C-alpha positions, 0 to 999 in steps of 0.5 A: 071652270067654264064648261069648255075648260072643263071639258079640254081638261076632260079631253087631256086627261083621256090622251094622258090615259092612252099614252101613259107608260105601260110600266114603272119609269126605271130612273138609273136604266139606260138600255134600249127598247127591246131589253127594256120590253124583255125584262118588263115581259117576265115582269108579273113572275117576278114580282110572283116571286118577290123580286122589287123590279124597280130597286135602285140597286138592280137598276145600276147591275142592269146597265152593267149587265144587259147581255145576261138579262134574259138567263139571269131571269130564268135562272131566278124565275127556276129558283124562287120556284123550287126555294122560295124566297125568304124575302123581298130582299132577298129574291132581288138580290138573287137577281143581282147575283145572277145578272152580275156573275152570268147564271144561266137556268 
């Protein structure tokens, strides 16, 4: 590989680092950017509780129930702080149920 090619590849890799997505790609989610931004704004707290943020079932439920997203997330966070979840699956299923049933904090 010559020096010019190496230089071009390096510039390309730097540019990719600048434009790559900040969050993992959600395959099944077809929500607007503002709703996804809201979802990811609570991502750190949910991951600390054990929620699998890219779970396929969770993504499908997000598509069907985006209107009560923040309330369900807050309900999950409040419950998880008082009563720690047993596993990652338990935490994820709790959020799924909160989304489906429209739980409020």
